N, C-alpha and C positions, 0 to 999 in steps of 0.2 A: 646548535645549542638552544634553539627556541627563542621566543620573544622575551626580551628583558622584563622582569616583573615590574620594575618601576615605570615602564611604559604601558604595560598591560593593565595595571591596577593603579592609576594615578591617585595620589593623595592618601593611599592606604598604608604605605610602608612607614612613613614618618621616621625613618632611620632605624626601625626595629630589625631584629634578626630573623632570617627566613630559612626554613627548611622545606624542601619540596619532596613530596612522596607521591609515587604513582600507584594507582590501584591496578592490580593484576588479576587474572582469572585463575591463577594456579593455586591449588591446595586450599580452596575456600572452606570456611567453617559453615556448613549449612548454606544458606542463601547469601550470607554476608561475605563479600570478597576480602581477602587479606591485602596487606599493603607492603610495598617494598620501596626502599629509599634509592633515589637517584641523585648523587651529588653533583653531576655535571649540569644540572639545571639550576643550581644555586647561583645567583648573580655574583659576578666577580667583585662587586663592590662590598661584599660582606667582609667583616672583620676576620682575618685569618685565625684569630684566637677563639673564634666561636667554637664551642665544644661539640663539634660534629662527631669527633672520634668517641667522645663520651657517650653520645647517643648510640653510635654503632656498638659500643661495648655493652650498653644496657640492653640493646635490642639486636641480637644476632640475626643473621639472615634466616635461620630456621624459625626463630621466634616471630620475625616479621611475617613469615608466611602463614602463621596460625593466628595472628592477632585479628580481632574484630575491630570495627570502627570505635566501639565504646572503649575497648581496651586501650587503643591508641590515644584516644582523647584523654583518658585518665593518666596515662604515662606522660604525655606531653605537658599536662598541667603540672605534674610534679617536677618536670625538668625546667619549668619556667616559661614554656611557650604558651602564653595565655595573655589576654582573655579571648582573642579572636582567631578562629580557624576558618579559612575560606575554601570550600570545596568547589572546584572549578573545572569547566571544560576548557582546556588550554590548547587551542589549535597550534600545531597538528598533533599534540600529545593526547593520550587518553586522559580520563578524569584524574585530577591530582588534588592533593591537599597543600595549601600554602599556610604554614604555621607562622604567625607573626608574634614576635616577642618584643615588648616595649623596652626591656632592659635585660642586662646579663643576669642569668640566674644567680641567686645568692650562693654563698659558699656551702651552705647546708644542702642546697639543691644540686650543687655541682658534684656531690659525692654520688656514689653508686646508687641509682634509683631503685635497684632491685632489693636493697637491704634497708633503705631509709623509709620510714613511714611517711605517707603522703599527707600533708596538711589539708584539712577540709576546705573546699572552696564554697563561698556563698553562691546562691543561685545566679545572682547577677554577674558573677565573675567566671562562670563556667564557659569553656570554649564553645563556640557556635559555628555551625557549618552552613555556608550559603554558596550560591552559584557565582560564577564570574560575572554574569549579567547583573546580579544583585550587588556585587562588589563595585562594579562600575556605576550602578545607579546610586549607591550610597555615597560614593565619591562625588558624583555630579550634584546630588542633593546638598552635600556639605558646601561645595563651591557656590551653588546658587544661593544658599542661605547666607553665606558670608558676604556675598556681593549685595544682596537685597537689604540686609540689615543696615547697611551704611547709607541707604537711600531714604529720602523723604517719603513718608507714607503714600502720598499722592503719586510718586514716581515709580513705585514698585510695580513690576509687570503683573497684570491680572491673569486669570486663567486663560482667557482667549489669547493673550499675548504669548503665553507659554506654549500653547498649541501651535501658534504660527511660527514660533522660533524653534521648537524642538518637540515634535510629537511624541517621541520616545520618552523624554523626561516628563512631559505632561501626563502621559499614561501612568508613570510612576506616582506623580502627584495624585492622580485619581485613586490609585491603590491606597495611598496614605489617607486620602479623604474617606474612602470606604471604611478603613480601619477605625478612623475617628468617629464615624457615624454609627457603625454597627458592630465593631469589635473584630478580633482577629479571625474568628471563624468565617467571616464574610469575605475574606480575601484569600486567594490561592497562595500567594507568597507570604512569608513571615515579615511583615512590615516592621516589626520591632528590631530586626537586624539592620534594616535600612536606617532607622532612626538612630541606632547605636553608631553606625558608621558615619552618619551626618553630625554626630555630636549632640543629639537630643535624648531626653529620657525615653526609655523603651515603654512608653505608656500612651494612652489616648491624649493625655495632656501634652506630651511631647509632640504627637502628631499635630495637634491643634496649633502649637507654637510654630512648628515648621511651616505649616500652611500659611499662617499669618505672616511670618518673617519673609517668606518668599513671595508674598503677594497673591498666591493662588486663592487664598481667602482674604477678603477685606478685613481691616482691623475691626474688632468687636463682632465678628461673625458668630451667629448662634447656630450650633449644629442642628437643632430641631427645625429651624427655619430652612436650612439647606436641605435637610432630609425630606421635608414636606414639599420642596420645590416651590416655596412661596416667592412670587415675583410681583413687584408693584406695577411694572410696566406690562402692557399687552402687546401681542404681536401686531404688526402693521395692518394685516388684513382684518383683524378684529376691531382695531381702532377705526379703520375706514368704514366697516359695517356699522359700528356704533354711531359714527358721525352722520352717516346717511339716515339711520333710523331716527336720530334726534332732530335732524334738520326739518323745520316746519314745512318746507316746500317738497320734501322728499319722503315724508313719513308715510308708512303704510296706512291704509284706511282703517279706521276704528271699527273692527267687525262687531263690536259690542255697542256701537253708537245708539241704535234704536232701542236698546234694552237699558240704557243708563237712566237713572232717576235724577232729575234736576234738584240738587240740594244746595244750590248756590246761595240761597237766602239764609241757610243755617250758618251760625257761627261755629268756629272750632278753635281749639288751642293745641299747638304742638309743644309739648314739654320735654326738653332735652337739656343736655349739658351745653354750656356756651360754645364749645368747640365742635358740636355735631354739625355735619354738612349733609349727611344722608337722612333727610327727614321722611321717615316712612310711616308715621302714624300721627294722628291727631284725635282729640277726644272732646266730648261735650256732654252735658247732662242737664236735665230739667225735671221738675215734678211731673209725674204722669198726668196727661190732660184729663183723664176721667176716673182713674182708680186712686182713691185716697191712700196715701202712705207708700205708693209705688214710686219708683224713680226710673225715668227713661234715659237710656245711655246711648250715645252715638260714638262708635269707634270707626274712624275713617282710615283706611289703609292704602298706601300708594299702590298703583296698578301698573307695574312695569310691563306686564303682558300686553298692555295697550300698544307698546312700541316694539316689543321683541317677539317676533313670530317663532313658533317652534321650528327647529331645524336651522335657524339662522346661525351665523358664525358667533354672534354674541351669546345666543342661548347655549351653543355647544361649549363655549368657553366657561360660561356660568356653571354648567354641569360639571366640568372638570375641576373648577375651583371650589365649588360647593358652598363656600361661605367667605365673607370678608374676614381678613386676618388683621387684627389690631395689635400693633407693636409700638413700643416707645419711640422708635425711629420713623414711624409713619404707618399708613394703612395700605394693605394690599387688597383693594376692593374686589368684590365678585364681578361687578359690572364696571365698564369704563366710566371715568368721571363725567363725561359729557351726558351720560344717562343717569348714573347714580346720584350725582350732585346737582343735576339740572333738570332734564326733561322728565325723569321718573320721580323725582323728589316732590313732595307736597309743597315745598317752599324753596325758592331759589334766591340767590343774591340779586338777580336781575329784577328790578322793581317793575319794569314793564311786563316781564313774563309772569310775575305774580298777580298782575291785574287780570289775567285770563283764567278761565276755569281749569281745574286740574282733574285728570281722570283718577278715580279712586274706586275701591271696593268698600262698601259701608256695611257694618254690622250694627243693627239696632237691637238693643236688648232691654226688656222691661224687668226690673228687679223688684221682687216682693219684699215686704218688711223683714222677712226672715233671711233674706240674702239669696234665696233660690231664684232660678230663672222662671219668670211667668210666661213670657212670650218673646219671640225674636223674629228678625227678618234679615236676609242677606241679599244685597242688591249691588249691581254695578251703579256707579254714581258719577256725578260731576259736582265738585265743590270749589269754593274759592280758596285761595291759599290761606292756611290757618294763621292765626296770631302766634308768634313765637314767644315762648316764656321759658326761662331757665328753672331748674329745680330749686335753686336758692330763692328766686322770686316767688314761686308757688309756696315754698316752705315758709317764707316770711308771712305770707297771707294766712297759711294754716295755723300758725302759732300766735296770731294776734290775740286770741282769747285763751291760749293754752300754754303759756309760758310756765305754768306751775307743774306741768307733767313731769319734767325732769327725766326724760327718757333714758339718758345715759347712766342713771344710777340704778336702774332696774332692768332685769332681763325680760320683763313683761313687754310684749310688743306694743307699740304706740297706739294701734287701733283698739287695743283692749281698754285703753284709757280715754278714748274719745267718746264723750257723753253726748246725749241728745241736746243738752243745753248749749253746748258749744256750736253744734250744727245750726240751731235756731238763731244764735247770735250772728253767725256768719251769713245766714240767709237774709238778714236784715240789710246787708250791703246794697247800695243802689246800683252799682255797676253790674251790667248783665253778665259779664265774665265772672265776676265775683260770686254771683248766684250760682252759675254753672259749676264753679270750683267747689262751692259748698255742697252742692248735690253730689259731685264726684267723690268728695271726701266721705260723705254720708254713705254713699253706695259702697265705697271701698271698705268702710267699717263693717257694713252688713256682710259683704262678701267674705271678709276675713273671719268673722264670727261663724259664718256658714261653713267655711273650710275647716275651721277649728273643730266644729262639731263632727266633721268627717275625718278627724284624726290626722290632719295634715302635719307635716314635719317641717318646722321652720326654726331657724336660729340666726342670731345677729352675725353680721360679718363686717370686718374692717376692710375697707378697700384702700389700696395704695395706688394712686395714679402715678405712673412713671413717665417722665418726659425727657427727651433727649433733643438738644438743639445744637446748632453750630455757632460758635463764637460767644454767644451770651444768651441769657434767659431773662425774659421780661415777665414780671408777675402779672397774671391776667386778672382783670377786675372780676370780682364776684366769685373767686375760687379760693379754697383754703391756702394758707401760707405755705410756701414751698421751702424745703431745705435743699440747697444746691451744692454741687461739687464740680469744680473745674477739672481740666485734664490732669492726668497723672504726670508728674514731672518727667518720667522716662518717655512717656508717649508724646508729651508736649514738645520735647526736643526734636521729635521726628515729624512734627506737623499735625498731631492730633489736637483739634480745637473743640471737641465736643464738650458740652456741659450737661450734667445729669441733675434733674430735679425730682424730688419725691413729695407727694401731697397725700395727706391722710383724708379719706372720705368715709365716714361711717354711715353706710346705707341703712343700718337698722334703726338709726335715730332720725332718719329723714322721712317725714311723712309724705313728702311729694313723691319720692322714689317708690315708696310702698304703694301709694295710691295708683301711680301709673302701672306698676307691676300688676296690681289687682285687676285693672282694666284689661291688660293684655292677657292675663290668665282667664278672665271671663270670656274674652273673645275666643280663646282656644277651646274652651268648653263648649261654647255655642257652635263653633264650626264642627266639632266632633258630633254634636247632636244633629246638626244639619246633614252632615255626610252620612251618618248612620240611617237617618230617616229616608234619605233619597238614594241609598245604595251606591254612593260615590266612593270609589277606591281612593283612600287618602292615607297619609302617614299618621295613624293613630298611635300616639305615644303613651307609654305606661311605665309603671315602676312598682316592683313588689314592696310589700311592707317591710321595712328594715327591723332588725332585732336590736333594740336600743338598750343601753344599760338602765338599771333602775334609777329613780330619782336620787337615791342615797349614794349611788355610785358615780353620778355625774358631778363634775366640779361646779362650785357655786359661781366662779368667775364666768361671765357670759361668753367671752371669746374662747376661753379654755373649754367650756362646754361645747361650743360650736366646733372646735377641732375634733373632739371625741365623736360627736354626732356625725360629722362629715365623713369620718372613716367607716361609719356603720351603714352608709347609704348603699343601695344596690344599683346595679347598672340599669339604664333605661331599656325598655322593651319596645317592640314595634309590631303593629298589626296593620294590614292594608284593607281589611274587610269590615272589622267591627271595633268599636271603642273598647279599650282595656283599662282596668283600674289604675289610676296614677296615685299611689299611696302618699308620696311626699307632697303632692299638691292637694290631696284630699278631694279628688274629682273622679267621677266614673268614666270619664273620657277626656282626651285632650289632643288637639292638633295645632302644630305651629303654623301660624297664618299671618302674623303681623309684621314680618320682616322680609318681604320678598325682594328688596333691593340688596340685601346682604346675606340671604340664606336660600339655597336652591330648593330645599324641601318646601318652603313657603311658596316659592314661585310655582312649583308643581301643583300645589293645592289651588292656586289661582287659576292655572290652566284648566284643571279638572272642574272646578265649580263654575267658572264662566261658561264652559261648554255646556254644562247642565242647564244653566240659566237661559242659554240660547236655544235649548232643546235640540242640541246637536250631539253627535257621537262623542263620548268622552275619550280624550286622547290616549289615556293609558289604562289598560286592563289591570286586574289584580297582579298578574304575573309580571307585566312590563314595569309597573310602578315599583314593584318589590325589587326588581333588578336595579332600577335606577336609584332607588333609595339606598340599597346596599352599597353601591359604589359611592354614592354621595356621602353616606354616614362615615365611611372609612376616611374619606378626604376631610370631612369636618373634624373628626377626631385628631387627625394629623395637624391640621391648621390651627385648631384651638390649642393643641399642645404647643405648637410653635409660638403662639401668642403668649401663653403662660411662661414658657421657657425664656422668651425674650424679656419679659418682665423680670423674671428671676435673675437673668444674667445682669441686667442693668442695676438691679437692687444691690447685687454683690459688687458690681463695679463702683457704685456710689460709695459703699463702705470702704472699698479698696482705696479710693481717692481720698476719702476723709482720713484714713489711717496714714497715708503718705503726707497729707497736708499737715497733720499733727506732728509728724517727724520733722518736716521742713521748717515748721514754725516753733518747734519745741513746746507746743501747747497741747496738753493732753485733753483739754475740754473740747477741742475740735472733733475728736473721734469718740467722745463720751456720750452715751445715750441711756435712756431708761428702757431696760429690756425686761419683759414679763414672761416667765416660763408658762407655756400653755399645755404642754404634754411632754412627759419623759418617754423616750422611745424604748427604754429598757427598764426592767425591774430594779436594776442597780446602775449606778453611774449617773452622770449628769448631762448626757446627750439629750437635747430637748428641742422641740419646736418652740420658738420664742417669738414675741411680737415686739417690735420697736415702737414704743408708744408715740414718739414724736411724729413718725411718718406713716405708721400703720402697716409696715412691711413685716411679713412673716418669713423666718428662715430657720435653718437647723444649725445648732452649734453646741459645743461643750461648755456648759456654764461652770465657772470655778466654784469649788465647794466653799461653804461658809463654815467657820469654826463653831464648835459647840460641844460641850461636855468632853473636851480634850480630843475630839476627832472631827473630821470633816463631815458636814451634813449638806445635802443639796437643798437649794432654796425652795420654798413652798410654791405650788402652782398658784398663779394669779397674783403673786407678790412682785411688784416692780423692783428691780435692782439697778443701780447705777453702775454700768460697765463700760469699758473702753475697747474699741475695735483695735486689736493689735495688728492684724493683717487679714486680708481677704483675697480670695481667688475666684473670679467669676467663671473661669473655665471649668474648674472642678466643683464649683458651688460650695466653697468652704469659707468659713469665717472663724477666726480665733479671737476670743474675748478674754479680758483680764479685769481685775479690779483696778481702778485708776491709780491706786497707790503702788501697784505692782507693774505698771506700764513701763516698757523699755523699748528701745529701738531694736527691731528684728529685721532680718533680710526679707526680700520679696519671696513669695511662694515660688518654688522651683519645680514643683510637680513630683518630687521624689519623696514619697511618703512611706518608704519601706520601714522606717523606724517609728511610725506613728500609727495609732489605732485609727482605722478608717471611720470617718464620720459620713454616713450616707445621708443624702437628702431625703426629705419626707417622701414616702411612696406616692405615686400618682393618685390623684383623687378619682373615684369612680365617676362615670358620666352621670351628671345629675341635672335633670331639666327642672328648673324652679321658676323660670320666667322667660318671657319673650323679650323682656326689657333689658337686654345686655348690650348697652351702647358704649 
């Protein structure tokens, strides 16, 4: 009689009615074999009143012999055997169909099917055919999810634990993961059927929830991070190599030692955010010693190649990672911390270490009054650890005599408003560093004017710093006020203790950030000139001139204007032999050079230029460096996307928590924010890119219509509206908002959006190189 079905397919019957049909080779229609019924394989546990005779009456033996698979599926749906059909290899039987029916067919469906019109089935209710292997996999997934959901988050088995416990089931999880990351076409099997059998939505959202519930993915996993292979930890052999290279007694000899210029008597300032640990640049400036009106600038860059030989395990790992990945939950550095945050950094936490000279690459540039480069030099150097200063500290200095500028009320860039009188006033300061800062601001003003004359493309940006901590969040001194959100009640019950904080940082109104950016861009132009003059293969970056809307077509609101312009930017271009025009920067050539601790292309530039300075053979030819950069740039795009998607996830999670907190406390104000429409994504409707003014976060949502002239009108661009977050879903990047007066308690997002218009997130932004100062 064969294996009992309830043993062969555990968890799939659930008391439903079953009919077994075997495929035969007789009388096939074309290449599709017909089907014939075998009652003896029906489990004896079936209810005797099940209308098998009715099926036989509707499908005579002769009709069974001529039915195609599609015919049979349609007939069974009418008879009530839906929604699931399992096509299986059932040893020792040939291939069979198992028709599962959750309940008895209705009286209308019990009548003769040949004469009764069949009611249409929705796509999600159509019968589905799968293999017995998939049936067993679906049942196993369902059991695994039911078990894991009842565990504390920290107790759920991870991916490694699943592989150790059940490799077959772990491979099924891998298929679900692939579907979540890349869609159904990337998987050989139809994962949607497995999700259906496991009790999850047949969508990527359902796949994500299943992976989370079973512990195969950790809570709050971001798909882009998984897909890019971002890992914070390094393999043991890489860590060992890094520790050896960083150890003072084991370090490789400095092959550039006799070529280094002693600049230890020069002062320098490293200007960063207070949380920066990888200090890879420092700046200083002074009036030119002999040319009136000129400014001499020193940009010191960390020199990791002093410690990391080509071909070492650390260098190979850096090539694979290509860039540090900054996420709210932490940083996956390109280099191990013992190098990135200590030996290679221009400034360490260790006071004794900072008392010793630091290896650096120094770019000295003399700026003319018109902002152009008058002369330059590139040398390996030794410097003392720079003085640390935060952007806020430098900003406070820069605005001592400039509080009247009121940057935030105008789209005009701050350097356009920096007059010579202000610079003179700042130059009167007695402190040597204050004089240097005044010169730096003056040089930045000239450089910005120079790039403006070259038609550079710039726009203000609101930055939202996203932080995630465990247990609590302490406000950091000197940083903007944070808006926080504790664990979601559902997650807290399972042990989730993360806290999310959002901080608004307006880089366009911060002169300190703009000044440092100008110095880094200046360095990039200088290195491009140096490489071209000496025929050194480098990563010359460029960008075509974008086609921008006319001034009358651009919104007046600065950040709405920025969103429109951002979408017009073209992708970056690359040459390894000659500089190419960089339209957005307004420069004839540009090379990324100032971030070798966190970007592999910069590290390559250091290897190339240092070999030239030593009069040695340059490590990479045009062809070789092109291949390396091609691989590196692909990885950079993936990891940068991972960082952006991680920010996006946690922004949505912040609003999800605020919405839940409002429900728990019955207080609508907890989830109410000022949202400003920046761009409507369609000519009609209210789906828009909006900015949350309090925290500076951008996201896509459908804004409720405002009433006017008896019909709904969409809010104007740039006009802030008080709206309440009704619910949010970080997995699908969806946020629902309503007017506070219309707020009501709604259920959590469940991933089933079949009855809703799809709100797609903003399309990915083109790769836009605007600055080396991305910390």
